[in-house]
Each structure stands twice: as C-alpha cells, then as structure tokens.
LODOVEX-70436 format. One record per residue (C-alpha): residue number from 0; residue in one letter; x, y, z. Coordinates in steps of 0.02 Angstrom, whole numbers, padded with zeros to 5 digits. Layout:
# residues N
{NUM a {X Y Z}}
...
//
This chain:
# residues 460
{0 m {01428 03094 -02044}}
{1 k {01408 03008 -01879}}
{2 r {01570 02935 -01812}}
{3 p {01562 02743 -01805}}
{4 e {01566 02667 -01634}}
{5 i {01641 02503 -01584}}
{6 t {01511 02423 -01472}}
{7 i {01533 02280 -01349}}
{8 p {01441 02154 -01461}}
{9 t {01563 02197 -01600}}
{10 v {01717 02168 -01493}}
{11 l {01643 02011 -01415}}
{12 g {01598 01940 -01585}}
{13 l {01770 01972 -01656}}
{14 l {01857 01896 -01505}}
{15 m {01748 01740 -01511}}
{16 a {01775 01725 -01697}}
{17 v {01964 01735 -01679}}
{18 s {01961 01614 -01531}}
{19 g {01852 01492 -01628}}
{20 l {01967 01495 -01778}}
{21 v {02124 01473 -01672}}
{22 t {02044 01330 -01573}}
{23 g {01982 01246 -01731}}
{24 i {02152 01255 -01814}}
{25 w {02235 01185 -01657}}
{26 l {02112 01041 -01645}}
{27 v {02134 00996 -01828}}
{28 a {02324 01001 -01814}}
{29 n {02322 00900 -01653}}
{30 q {02203 00775 -01729}}
{31 v {02314 00751 -01881}}
{32 r {02466 00728 -01768}}
{33 e {02376 00598 -01660}}
{34 r {02317 00505 -01813}}
{35 g {02495 00495 -01878}}
{36 v {02553 00416 -01714}}
{37 a {02404 00297 -01711}}
{38 s {02439 00242 -01890}}
{39 a {02620 00199 -01847}}
{40 e {02561 00096 -01698}}
{41 e {02432 00007 -01806}}
{42 t {02555 -00037 -01945}}
{43 p {02562 -00228 -01971}}
{44 q {02730 -00300 -01918}}
{45 e {02805 -00474 -01940}}
{46 v {02677 -00521 -02073}}
{47 k {02677 -00708 -02110}}
{48 i {02581 -00821 -02228}}
{49 t {02561 -00995 -02153}}
{50 n {02455 -01152 -02168}}
{51 i {02446 -01149 -02358}}
{52 s {02340 -01290 -02427}}
{53 d {02249 -01317 -02590}}
{54 s {02100 -01217 -02526}}
{55 s {02162 -01100 -02389}}
{56 f {02302 -01002 -02310}}
{57 t {02325 -00902 -02149}}
{58 v {02390 -00724 -02131}}
{59 s {02458 -00670 -01961}}
{60 w {02543 -00512 -01896}}
{61 v {02565 -00406 -01740}}
{62 t {02535 -00221 -01701}}
{63 e {02606 -00106 -01568}}
{64 r {02432 -00061 -01507}}
{65 a {02274 -00164 -01491}}
{66 t {02172 -00136 -01648}}
{67 s {02050 -00224 -01763}}
{68 g {02121 -00328 -01905}}
{69 y {02058 -00404 -02066}}
{70 v {02114 -00456 -02240}}
{71 k {02041 -00392 -02403}}
{72 y {02082 -00516 -02542}}
{73 g {02040 -00585 -02713}}
{74 e {02116 -00679 -02859}}
{75 e {02263 -00593 -02942}}
{76 q {02234 -00476 -03088}}
{77 e {02074 -00413 -03007}}
{78 e {02038 -00287 -02869}}
{79 p {02027 -00368 -02695}}
{80 e {01846 -00361 -02640}}
{81 l {01816 -00498 -02511}}
{82 i {01847 -00464 -02326}}
{83 v {01884 -00591 -02189}}
{84 s {01901 -00539 -02008}}
{85 d {02013 -00610 -01872}}
{86 e {01984 -00792 -01827}}
{87 r {01925 -00740 -01653}}
{88 d {01803 -00614 -01725}}
{89 q {01733 -00748 -01840}}
{90 q {01697 -00858 -01690}}
{91 k {01629 -00722 -01576}}
{92 g {01526 -00632 -01708}}
{93 s {01596 -00461 -01664}}
{94 v {01750 -00359 -01709}}
{95 e {01873 -00331 -01565}}
{96 n {02047 -00258 -01544}}
{97 y {02202 -00368 -01527}}
{98 f {02392 -00353 -01526}}
{99 t {02412 -00517 -01621}}
{100 h {02309 -00547 -01777}}
{101 y {02262 -00713 -01857}}
{102 v {02155 -00721 -02015}}
{103 v {02111 -00886 -02100}}
{104 i {02058 -00871 -02282}}
{105 q {01963 -01023 -02345}}
{106 g {01863 -01082 -02495}}
{107 l {02003 -01047 -02620}}
{108 k {02048 -01131 -02785}}
{109 p {02199 -01249 -02797}}
{110 e {02357 -01183 -02881}}
{111 t {02288 -01007 -02890}}
{112 g {02372 -00842 -02849}}
{113 y {02285 -00724 -02729}}
{114 e {02325 -00544 -02685}}
{115 f {02274 -00454 -02528}}
{116 e {02288 -00300 -02419}}
{117 i {02293 -00301 -02229}}
{118 g {02164 -00197 -02139}}
{119 s {02228 -00132 -01973}}
{120 g {02125 -00006 -01877}}
{121 r {02072 00133 -01997}}
{122 n {02192 00093 -02139}}
{123 l {02233 -00035 -02273}}
{124 y {02416 -00087 -02289}}
{125 n {02508 -00164 -02436}}
{126 l {02685 -00173 -02506}}
{127 g {02687 00004 -02573}}
{128 e {02651 -00008 -02758}}
{129 e {02607 -00192 -02748}}
{130 l {02491 -00303 -02645}}
{131 y {02537 -00450 -02536}}
{132 r {02528 -00613 -02631}}
{133 a {02506 -00799 -02593}}
{134 e {02475 -00950 -02701}}
{135 t {02376 -01103 -02651}}
{136 a {02449 -01279 -02665}}
{137 p {02398 -01413 -02789}}
{138 a {02266 -01536 -02730}}
{139 i {02327 -01703 -02662}}
{140 t {02201 -01844 -02650}}
{141 e {02294 -01950 -02522}}
{142 t {02311 -01893 -02341}}
{143 p {02455 -01954 -02232}}
{144 d {02428 -02039 -02065}}
{145 a {02383 -01917 -01928}}
{146 d {02525 -01837 -01831}}
{147 v {02493 -01687 -01720}}
{148 a {02593 -01574 -01606}}
{149 y {02509 -01495 -01458}}
{150 g {02552 -01409 -01294}}
{151 k {02513 -01268 -01175}}
{152 i {02575 -01088 -01170}}
{153 t {02562 -00972 -01020}}
{154 t {02610 -00793 -00982}}
{155 k {02751 -00751 -00861}}
{156 n {02619 -00746 -00724}}
{157 g {02558 -00921 -00764}}
{158 d {02395 -00868 -00849}}
{159 p {02343 -00946 -01016}}
{160 a {02427 -00849 -01157}}
{161 e {02265 -00834 -01255}}
{162 g {02291 -00759 -01428}}
{163 a {02477 -00797 -01441}}
{164 i {02528 -00870 -01610}}
{165 v {02630 -01031 -01618}}
{166 y {02742 -01057 -01770}}
{167 y {02805 -01235 -01801}}
{168 q {02949 -01267 -01922}}
{169 i {03001 -01436 -01993}}
{170 p {03165 -01430 -02093}}
{171 g {03127 -01428 -02279}}
{172 a {02943 -01393 -02253}}
{173 v {02837 -01237 -02256}}
{174 l {02790 -01154 -02092}}
{175 l {02639 -01211 -01990}}
{176 s {02546 -01106 -01862}}
{177 a {02406 -01107 -01734}}
{178 i {02330 -00980 -01616}}
{179 v {02329 -01015 -01430}}
{180 k {02152 -01040 -01367}}
{181 q {02070 -00983 -01206}}
{182 s {02136 -01130 -01105}}
{183 g {02315 -01092 -01160}}
{184 s {02328 -01246 -01271}}
{185 f {02367 -01262 -01456}}
{186 v {02359 -01401 -01585}}
{187 i {02454 -01412 -01751}}
{188 p {02428 -01556 -01875}}
{189 v {02606 -01593 -01928}}
{190 s {02580 -01733 -02054}}
{191 t {02497 -01616 -02180}}
{192 a {02650 -01501 -02192}}
{193 r {02709 -01482 -02371}}
{194 v {02880 -01462 -02448}}
{195 t {02931 -01284 -02489}}
{196 d {02866 -01291 -02668}}
{197 l {02698 -01358 -02602}}
{198 t {02693 -01502 -02727}}
{199 e {02689 -01642 -02597}}
{200 y {02681 -01679 -02412}}
{201 a {02845 -01660 -02320}}
{202 s {02941 -01817 -02276}}
{203 y {03013 -01821 -02100}}
{204 d {03062 -01945 -01965}}
{205 r {02921 -01951 -01838}}
{206 e {03044 -01990 -01699}}
{207 k {03208 -01901 -01735}}
{208 t {03174 -01742 -01834}}
{209 t {03218 -01583 -01740}}
{210 v {03089 -01445 -01753}}
{211 q {03088 -01262 -01704}}
{212 l {02944 -01170 -01619}}
{213 t {02921 -00982 -01604}}
{214 i {02779 -00914 -01498}}
{215 q {02731 -00734 -01533}}
{216 g {02630 -00653 -01395}}
{217 g {02645 -00470 -01443}}
{218 p {02664 -00368 -01281}}
{219 m {02653 -00530 -01180}}
{220 g {02825 -00578 -01247}}
{221 m {02904 -00705 -01364}}
{222 t {02966 -00881 -01335}}
{223 t {03077 -00996 -01439}}
{224 a {03094 -01183 -01416}}
{225 e {03177 -01332 -01495}}
{226 t {03104 -01506 -01485}}
{227 s {03093 -01666 -01587}}
{228 t {02951 -01751 -01677}}
{229 d {02941 -01889 -01546}}
{230 n {02929 -01760 -01408}}
{231 d {02799 -01637 -01474}}
{232 s {02639 -01723 -01419}}
{233 p {02640 -01643 -01299}}
{234 v {02777 -01514 -01304}}
{235 g {02828 -01467 -01127}}
{236 d {02733 -01321 -01051}}
{237 m {02809 -01153 -01096}}
{238 a {02794 -00976 -01028}}
{239 l {02815 -00824 -01139}}
{240 g {02985 -00744 -01119}}
{241 g {03087 -00905 -01098}}
{242 t {03198 -01009 -01210}}
{243 y {03175 -01198 -01207}}
{244 a {03248 -01360 -01273}}
{245 f {03135 -01511 -01254}}
{246 t {03241 -01633 -01352}}
{247 q {03323 -01671 -01185}}
{248 q {03169 -01616 -01085}}
{249 d {03268 -01473 -01011}}
{250 i {03252 -01284 -01010}}
{251 v {03415 -01212 -01076}}
{252 s {03403 -01031 -01022}}
{253 n {03302 -00911 -00916}}
{254 p {03197 -01045 -00832}}
{255 l {03032 -00989 -00760}}
{256 p {02943 -01077 -00617}}
{257 t {02781 -01088 -00715}}
{258 a {02862 -01168 -00868}}
{259 t {02910 -01345 -00818}}
{260 p {02897 -01482 -00949}}
{261 e {02746 -01595 -00941}}
{262 p {02793 -01768 -00874}}
{263 e {02803 -01904 -01005}}
{264 i {02790 -02092 -00997}}
{265 i {02965 -02162 -00984}}
{266 g {02991 -02318 -01088}}
{267 p {02857 -02410 -01188}}
{268 p {02680 -02393 -01118}}
{269 t {02610 -02544 -01027}}
{270 s {02429 -02490 -01022}}
{271 l {02298 -02402 -01126}}
{272 s {02279 -02213 -01112}}
{273 v {02194 -02069 -01204}}
{274 l {02291 -01906 -01216}}
{275 a {02168 -01808 -01324}}
{276 p {02034 -01757 -01309}}
{277 k {02044 -01733 -01122}}
{278 s {01894 -01772 -01014}}
{279 g {01770 -01628 -01023}}
{280 e {01871 -01538 -01158}}
{281 k {01776 -01419 -01273}}
{282 l {01821 -01433 -01456}}
{283 n {01783 -01327 -01608}}
{284 s {01807 -01468 -01733}}
{285 t {01673 -01586 -01795}}
{286 r {01809 -01713 -01841}}
{287 p {01924 -01722 -01688}}
{288 q {02083 -01823 -01675}}
{289 i {02089 -01964 -01547}}
{290 i {02267 -01979 -01482}}
{291 g {02338 -02095 -01350}}
{292 k {02464 -02227 -01299}}
{293 a {02462 -02417 -01288}}
{294 p {02589 -02558 -01298}}
{295 a {02669 -02569 -01470}}
{296 g {02565 -02665 -01597}}
{297 t {02406 -02659 -01491}}
{298 e {02244 -02646 -01589}}
{299 i {02133 -02513 -01512}}
{300 t {01944 -02504 -01538}}
{301 i {01876 -02326 -01537}}
{302 e {01692 -02283 -01518}}
{303 i {01609 -02112 -01512}}
{304 h {01430 -02120 -01451}}
{305 s {01336 -01982 -01540}}
{306 e {01172 -01974 -01636}}
{307 a {01248 -02115 -01736}}
{308 l {01387 -02229 -01672}}
{309 v {01557 -02187 -01746}}
{310 s {01685 -02326 -01729}}
{311 g {01855 -02370 -01795}}
{312 i {02019 -02461 -01765}}
{313 a {02192 -02391 -01730}}
{314 v {02355 -02483 -01702}}
{315 a {02493 -02423 -01585}}
{316 d {02658 -02396 -01673}}
{317 d {02830 -02455 -01617}}
{318 t {02841 -02315 -01490}}
{319 g {02668 -02348 -01418}}
{320 n {02579 -02200 -01498}}
{321 y {02414 -02212 -01588}}
{322 a {02301 -02086 -01674}}
{323 y {02130 -02097 -01754}}
{324 s {02049 -01966 -01865}}
{325 v {01860 -01964 -01853}}
{326 p {01805 -01995 -02034}}
{327 m {01639 -01901 -02027}}
{328 d {01566 -01743 -01951}}
{329 i {01490 -01768 -01780}}
{330 p {01354 -01648 -01719}}
{331 a {01375 -01511 -01590}}
{332 g {01347 -01563 -01410}}
{333 e {01417 -01684 -01282}}
{334 h {01490 -01849 -01339}}
{335 t {01557 -02003 -01251}}
{336 l {01720 -02080 -01309}}
{337 t {01758 -02262 -01270}}
{338 v {01930 -02334 -01309}}
{339 s {01965 -02517 -01276}}
{340 a {02102 -02644 -01310}}
{341 v {02157 -02818 -01255}}
{342 i {02322 -02803 -01162}}
{343 d {02405 -02954 -01080}}
{344 g {02245 -03053 -01101}}
{345 l {02138 -02924 -01012}}
{346 v {02018 -02797 -01087}}
{347 q {02065 -02619 -01039}}
{348 t {01938 -02479 -01069}}
{349 v {01952 -02291 -01055}}
{350 t {01795 -02183 -01062}}
{351 k {01791 -01993 -01077}}
{352 t {01664 -01860 -01122}}
{353 f {01699 -01707 -01228}}
{354 m {01600 -01563 -01303}}
{355 v {01591 -01506 -01484}}
{356 f {01537 -01327 -01515}}
{357 a {01419 -01277 -01653}}
{358 a {01491 -01167 -01792}}
{359 g {01515 -00990 -01726}}
{360 e {01477 -01040 -01547}}
{361 s {01657 -01037 -01486}}
{362 f {01822 -00962 -01541}}
{363 l {01922 -01116 -01491}}
{364 p {02035 -01161 -01638}}
{365 a {01979 -01313 -01734}}
{366 f {02080 -01474 -01715}}
{367 s {02143 -01456 -01891}}
{368 a {02256 -01346 -01997}}
{369 s {02358 -01344 -02155}}
{370 p {02538 -01319 -02209}}
{371 s {02614 -01152 -02247}}
{372 a {02744 -01024 -02300}}
{373 t {02820 -00869 -02223}}
{374 m {02862 -00691 -02271}}
{375 a {02918 -00532 -02188}}
{376 p {02873 -00383 -02298}}
{377 s {02879 -00196 -02266}}
{378 p {02700 -00130 -02272}}
{379 s {02637 00037 -02330}}
{380 a {02461 00098 -02310}}
{381 t {02314 00164 -02406}}
{382 g {02148 00223 -02342}}
{383 g {02019 00089 -02305}}
{384 a {01862 00054 -02205}}
{385 s {01850 -00044 -02044}}
{386 p {01791 -00223 -02063}}
{387 t {01626 -00302 -02023}}
{388 v {01616 -00485 -01976}}
{389 t {01580 -00577 -02138}}
{390 p {01565 -00761 -02175}}
{391 r {01711 -00840 -02265}}
{392 v {01659 -00860 -02445}}
{393 s {01738 -00918 -02605}}
{394 p {01835 -00776 -02682}}
{395 s {01794 -00680 -02838}}
{396 p {01938 -00634 -02953}}
{397 t {02057 -00493 -02896}}
{398 a {02216 -00389 -02915}}
{399 k {02373 -00295 -02973}}
{400 p {02550 -00346 -03016}}
{401 t {02646 -00410 -02865}}
{402 t {02798 -00505 -02809}}
{403 t {02783 -00691 -02773}}
{404 i {02802 -00745 -02593}}
{405 i {02926 -00889 -02590}}
{406 p {02903 -01007 -02440}}
{407 t {03053 -01013 -02325}}
{408 t {03107 -01139 -02196}}
{409 s {03142 -01017 -02056}}
{410 p {03013 -00952 -01932}}
{411 t {03118 -00798 -01892}}
{412 l {03003 -00647 -01873}}
{413 m {03077 -00497 -01964}}
{414 p {03015 -00323 -01914}}
{415 p {02967 -00218 -02065}}
{416 t {03009 -00037 -02100}}
{417 p {02836 00043 -02104}}
{418 t {02793 00193 -02208}}
{419 p {02668 00321 -02142}}
{420 a {02487 00269 -02166}}
{421 t {02364 00373 -02263}}
{422 d {02208 00405 -02160}}
{423 s {02049 00336 -02233}}
{424 g {01957 00499 -02206}}
{425 l {01828 00425 -02089}}
{426 p {01794 00541 -01939}}
{427 i {01846 00495 -01765}}
{428 t {01690 00508 -01658}}
{429 g {01682 00674 -01565}}
{430 e {01844 00757 -01623}}
{431 v {01793 00811 -01799}}
{432 n {01616 00856 -01745}}
{433 t {01683 00970 -01607}}
{434 t {01799 01056 -01731}}
{435 w {01658 01086 -01853}}
{436 l {01544 01155 -01717}}
{437 i {01679 01278 -01663}}
{438 l {01714 01331 -01842}}
{439 i {01528 01355 -01878}}
{440 a {01506 01454 -01716}}
{441 a {01659 01559 -01758}}
{442 t {01592 01594 -01933}}
{443 g {01426 01647 -01857}}
{444 m {01517 01763 -01737}}
{445 i {01615 01840 -01880}}
{446 i {01454 01875 -01974}}
{447 a {01370 01946 -01818}}
{448 g {01523 02053 -01776}}
{449 s {01535 02119 -01954}}
{450 w {01350 02163 -01956}}
{451 s {01363 02251 -01786}}
{452 y {01517 02348 -01842}}
{453 t {01433 02400 -02004}}
{454 k {01278 02457 -01911}}
{455 a {01382 02558 -01788}}
{456 r {01486 02634 -01929}}
{457 w {01338 02693 -02031}}
{458 g {01228 02733 -01883}}
{459 r {01094 02607 -01929}}
//
C-alpha cells in the first residue's frame, strides 16, 4: 500500500480551519461580552410616571448611554401591544438616541389601569415578573383658572439644555413634568395638578405655596431648586449642576455666572405687558396661553388675528397677573396677538406675532400638560424589538398581574438596581455576519483538507 502523504493543501486547509474556528469563537464570545455591557448601559434608570390625567400619562427615564427609547403598553390583563416612541421622535418623525427619555401616552380611558414595558435600545425592560403599571384619573368636567410655571434651563456652558426633564412638585399633589425644548425653555400648567389620589385638582395658594423643582439632564448634570407659586412665572434662569432658591431670588449654593435669576417687576405693575408668548416665539400648541401683567383689577381685551378672529377678556388679579386660555384651536402659521386695556384713562396696547407649528412639524413641547405621579422601580429586561415611529392611538386591552404605582409627593430620583438584560436576538450589523462568514469558510477548509488528506492517504 502506498504510504499517505501530507501535502501542502492539506496542512493549509487544516490550519485555516483551526484559525477560522478559533477566530469565530473569539468573535462570538467578545460579541456576547460587549452586548452585556451595552445592556447595562441601556438599562432604564430613575423611571417616573408623571402628568397623569383622565386620558394620558407620561413615562420618563435616563440611560447611561444615548439610546433609542419607547414604551409598549396596553390595558391590564392583556398583553401590551401598542408602541409609542419618545416625544422628540414623534415630532421629528424619526427614531434617535438620547440619554434622557420622555414618552407621552395619550388617548386612554378614564379610571383605567394600564401596564407597560420600557423599550431601551435592543431590549424590553419591566419589573422582573411583573410589568410597570399606571392608572388614569377620573374625568373632571370643570377646569380651574389657568396657572403656569415656566423658565429657562442652560448647560454649564450657557447653551440651552435641550432634552433635560423638569419635575415640578406641589406639596400634596402628584408630580408634574415637562421636557426642555430647543430654546432652553419649559412650560408646566400648574393649575391642573391633582391630589395624590387623582380624584380632584390640588388646592394650593397661588402666592405662598413653596414648590420644589428637579431638573434631570443625564450626563449634562442635575439641578434642584426651590421657589414659590408667586415666583414661578418665570422661575429664575438655572444652569445644570447648581442648587437654587428663588423664594428670595437668590442662589444658595454653587452659583454659576450663567444662572442669574430673571429680573422681575418690583411692586404692582403700572402698565400693560405680555410675558407669553414672546414676540416671534414658535409654539407647538394650537391653544396657547396668553400670560401677562397689568394693574390689579384691570380688564384686558385679547385678540388673536387668525383665519377667524379669536377674542376674549381677562382680568388682572390682586398681584397684577392675568392669563387667558385660547378656547379654540387656531391653525398652523403666523398669528398676530393684540392685547389692550384702559389704564389711568389711557388705552395701552401691546402687539406681538407668534408662530404655531403644524402637527409633527416641530418637536417643541406643547403649551399644555397634565398632572402626575412618580415611581422609582428596579427594572429587569426581556428581549424586544426596536421601535418605529407610530402615531399615538387609543389602546387595546393588555397585561399581566402587577403592583400598583402609588403617587408620591417627592420628586427624588431613586437609582434602580438593574438586572442583566436578555438580548433580543437581533443581529448587530456586521459582527454576526463576519462570524458566520468565517465559520462557513472554516467549515469549507475542513472539508477540503479532509478530502485532500484522504486522497493522499489512499493515493487517489
């Protein structure tokens, strides 16, 4: 019998096969390790439910890395099926990555429990064996007189802190929130805040109640502030990273040069002024709030010149503040606001123009919101798909047994203890394909090497 010979193709094939297998195993192990780290960085932290009304609530959280975020929800006792993307994604029409996440769920039923999971990056997160849960408030036919808080937030460098989340806490009421828009400003309707059991609107002194604000900017930093209800429209300018007290219009610690309080009118106003909207301001609400100052008891005539004239009357309160809620939707486009009043026998008039965006045209937060509750759970994760931008629609039934989220009166953000996420199984572009190509090539080399060795052995 002819002695088998080990030829060069045989050795080369075996070497390439072994190299391919070793490389493939290393890539797979490395990929799994990197996914584990990525999942930890994408785990939702400081999850809060805010702005609960009879038809909506808001879910917000932060992540250690910029990632996509969405909420998958439905009525309790049914599987969650509906998906809503981040508020900014809804406005832009595309899914982007953020450190802070803000999802508004609308079109809900009053006094109804809803369960949901949080989508972050490639995974879905819940409370382990249970889902997150929120319950909508009962419907209330009467709406209190308008009262809003607004202000401006910047970064430490003085740039607008776009995407930061502002939490506003009235004692005895559920938590309110708003997302900072591109200009750095925020607006929170305070008068619609409900008591902690959500059965009625919260009662508070519009001049003396002390309120707490927490601004969460993710990697941009966090800010806390204390102010009062007569000094929150506007709240003094704040920079992320500072601590402020505006009840005395003074910064109490770590003052920053970019965070000086906005000047206020000292004493009762003696003339007519319009504080909001500002001239040329771009709004994402078809029913904006008109806010200003005038001598106490002054009757103010408000006109918005649009396709149809919108007009109304407001009266300045004892402190000289007035507010008017536009009672009907006004179309997208530029509008002219005329505010007039008779003061000391003379007619004073203020005229401004402002812009209203069409739905989906801008991601500026609307000049409206609803009351809320808070929670700070510890999420775990299950596999899930990345979101697509979907319109907010009325939910279909959903669920699983869960724990009830009880509204609290503290805006303290509690970091959760995350459990490792389970990967959804979707391939990361490039990595898995490369591994498969190497494994296929290695398998081919093994077959070729075996065939060459067999041929050499048997002299064929």
